[in-house]
Backbone bond lengths (Angstrom), bond angles and torsions (degrees), N, CA, C in turn:
res aa  C-N    CA-C-N  psi(-1)  N-CA   C-N-CA  omega(-1)  CA-C   N-CA-C  phi
1 X - - - 1.435 - - 1.502 109.97 -
2 X 1.316 117.47 129.40 1.449 118.41 177.25 1.537 107.30 -103.09
3 X 1.316 114.65 150.78 1.440 121.69 -178.01 1.519 108.65 -118.32
4 X 1.300 115.22 120.68 1.469 119.40 173.37 1.527 107.14 -111.16
5 X 1.305 116.72 174.37 1.457 119.99 178.47 1.537 111.49 -58.66
6 X 1.338 115.21 -34.05 1.500 116.60 -178.16 1.501 114.25 -71.90
7 X 1.328 118.89 -25.61 1.463 119.17 178.05 1.510 114.19 -114.09
8 X 1.332 117.32 10.68 1.463 120.88 -179.35 1.542 112.25 -61.05
9 X 1.332 117.27 -45.83 1.444 120.58 -179.35 1.525 110.72 -61.68
10 X 1.306 118.05 -41.72 1.484 121.19 -179.83 1.491 109.16 -65.11
11 X 1.328 119.40 -42.79 1.461 122.06 -177.94 1.496 111.37 -66.35
12 X 1.325 118.80 -40.20 1.476 120.52 -179.08 1.531 111.25 -74.41
13 X 1.338 117.85 -29.01 1.450 119.97 177.55 1.555 109.59 -66.83
14 X 1.289 117.99 -29.41 1.475 119.88 -177.42 1.533 112.45 -90.02
15 X 1.305 117.54 -1.66 1.473 117.90 -179.77 1.527 110.68 -78.11
16 X 1.341 112.86 157.82 1.457 119.77 179.80 1.518 109.14 -125.30
17 X 1.344 115.29 164.47 1.470 119.66 -179.37 1.513 110.30 -72.48
18 X 1.345 118.13 158.19 1.455 120.64 177.59 1.549 112.45 -57.22
19 X 1.329 116.75 -37.70 1.467 119.83 -179.72 1.534 110.62 -67.31
20 X 1.369 116.86 -41.29 1.455 118.99 178.23 1.527 111.01 -67.71
21 X 1.337 117.83 -35.69 1.470 120.76 176.05 1.526 109.89 -65.31
22 X 1.311 118.55 -41.10 1.424 122.01 179.74 1.538 111.29 -61.65
23 X 1.326 114.44 -46.22 1.484 120.03 176.07 1.491 113.17 -61.98
24 X 1.314 116.67 -41.80 1.477 120.80 -179.79 1.541 110.90 -66.64
25 X 1.348 116.34 -37.61 1.483 118.39 177.50 1.517 111.52 -62.45
26 X 1.332 114.46 -45.68 1.502 118.21 -178.37 1.533 109.82 -63.99
27 X 1.338 117.09 -41.27 1.458 120.60 178.55 1.497 111.86 -64.27
28 X 1.318 116.49 -45.45 1.459 121.06 -179.46 1.558 111.36 -62.35
29 X 1.327 114.49 -42.78 1.457 119.90 178.22 1.503 111.30 -58.75
30 X 1.350 114.95 -47.96 1.470 119.23 179.65 1.542 112.45 -65.81
31 X 1.325 116.22 -37.64 1.476 120.73 178.94 1.514 111.56 -61.50
32 X 1.371 115.28 -41.97 1.440 120.72 179.29 1.571 110.57 -69.61
33 X 1.305 114.43 -24.19 1.476 119.15 179.41 1.526 113.24 96.72
34 X 1.345 116.71 15.39 1.448 119.74 179.03 1.519 110.18 -87.77
35 X 1.346 112.99 142.55 1.474 116.81 166.73 1.538 104.65 -83.77
36 X 1.311 114.79 170.51 1.449 117.75 177.40 1.535 112.37 -66.02
37 X 1.359 114.29 -31.33 1.465 118.68 175.98 1.553 111.48 -65.03
38 X 1.310 116.10 -43.39 1.475 121.02 178.18 1.530 111.01 -62.89
39 X 1.315 116.91 -41.74 1.469 120.34 179.36 1.535 110.07 -67.11
40 X 1.287 117.45 -34.95 1.468 121.21 174.81 1.501 112.01 -60.11
41 X 1.323 117.53 -45.61 1.436 120.89 179.61 1.540 110.20 -65.59
42 X 1.320 116.96 -41.48 1.462 121.16 -177.45 1.547 112.78 -67.99
43 X 1.314 115.40 -38.45 1.491 119.81 -178.40 1.539 114.17 -88.65
44 X 1.299 116.48 -21.04 1.459 117.84 -172.47 1.505 113.71 83.05
45 X 1.326 116.76 5.20 1.455 120.79 178.40 1.526 107.78 -92.47
46 X 1.302 117.41 161.66 1.441 119.85 178.09 1.530 110.19 -84.49
47 X 1.305 114.01 163.12 1.458 118.29 178.24 1.531 108.50 -64.24
48 X 1.371 119.16 -38.30 1.443 121.38 176.50 1.520 112.39 -62.02
49 X 1.325 117.75 -39.53 1.455 119.82 178.45 1.521 110.87 -63.90
50 X 1.335 115.85 -46.50 1.445 120.82 179.92 1.520 112.53 -64.57
51 X 1.305 117.46 -37.76 1.451 120.85 175.98 1.519 110.58 -62.72
52 X 1.280 116.67 -44.27 1.515 120.49 178.37 1.523 108.95 -61.92
53 X 1.327 118.21 -44.52 1.456 123.15 179.60 1.549 110.03 -60.30
54 X 1.302 116.58 -44.32 1.483 120.17 -177.96 1.566 109.76 -71.89
55 X 1.323 118.83 -14.13 1.451 121.64 173.37 1.550 110.90 -93.86
56 X 1.315 115.94 -2.92 1.451 121.24 176.53 1.524 112.93 82.49
57 X 1.364 116.68 19.39 1.446 121.33 -175.49 1.524 113.14 -91.40
58 X 1.315 120.63 -55.47 1.446 123.41 -172.36 1.530 110.59 -108.99
59 X 1.308 115.91 63.00 1.473 121.73 -179.94 1.511 108.20 -82.53
60 X 1.339 113.28 122.47 1.460 120.79 -176.32 1.551 107.37 -142.06
61 X 1.325 117.65 134.14 1.457 121.45 -172.44 1.528 112.15 -55.12
62 X 1.312 117.05 -45.40 1.501 117.38 -176.03 1.501 110.93 -67.52
63 X 1.282 119.87 -34.39 1.460 120.82 176.53 1.527 111.18 -69.42
64 X 1.337 116.12 -38.92 1.472 120.38 179.49 1.524 108.40 -62.53
65 X 1.318 117.83 -40.72 1.453 121.08 -179.49 1.534 110.56 -63.26
66 X 1.337 115.53 -42.69 1.488 121.45 179.19 1.537 110.80 -61.99
67 X 1.350 115.16 -40.51 1.443 118.92 179.93 1.515 111.37 -68.74
68 X 1.343 115.07 -44.71 1.486 118.23 177.28 1.548 111.43 -58.32
69 X 1.315 117.46 -44.58 1.469 121.14 179.29 1.517 110.90 -61.14
70 X 1.338 115.39 -42.52 1.494 119.19 -179.12 1.517 112.60 -65.46
71 X 1.358 115.23 -28.42 1.460 120.08 -179.81 1.526 112.43 -92.76
72 X 1.354 116.87 0.50 1.465 122.18 178.48 1.556 111.61 75.07
73 X 1.303 116.77 30.44 1.485 120.93 -177.31 1.520 108.33 -111.52
74 X 1.322 118.65 159.88 1.440 121.42 176.11 1.527 110.90 -61.81
75 X 1.312 117.39 148.14 1.475 123.29 -175.10 1.544 110.84 -59.57
76 X 1.328 116.81 -27.57 1.468 120.52 -176.36 1.536 113.31 -86.48
77 X 1.320 117.84 1.57 1.460 122.10 -174.28 1.541 111.05 -54.11
78 X 1.328 115.90 -43.17 1.473 118.86 -173.84 1.540 111.21 -107.64
79 X 1.318 118.61 33.03 1.446 124.19 -179.97 1.526 109.19 -57.10
80 X 1.330 117.07 117.79 1.453 121.61 -173.44 1.517 109.87 -104.08
81 X 1.347 113.56 138.41 1.503 120.35 178.93 1.515 110.71 -70.45
């Protein structure tokens, strides 16, 4: 997603806090039925990286996109403010 001045307000209105993103990731993972180990294999991230993300610690846009794709969700699902 690209952000220009014309859609900046819309993009920031849809963003969520890192803690809310962390909680949403854990819920989405559980809803899909993945263990954290399975999500690690699917995303190419380590279990430690995913654990930190689910705690709201290491939130990074590229990792969030990989997680969303692995869970079959739109890339903007976990857009963080």
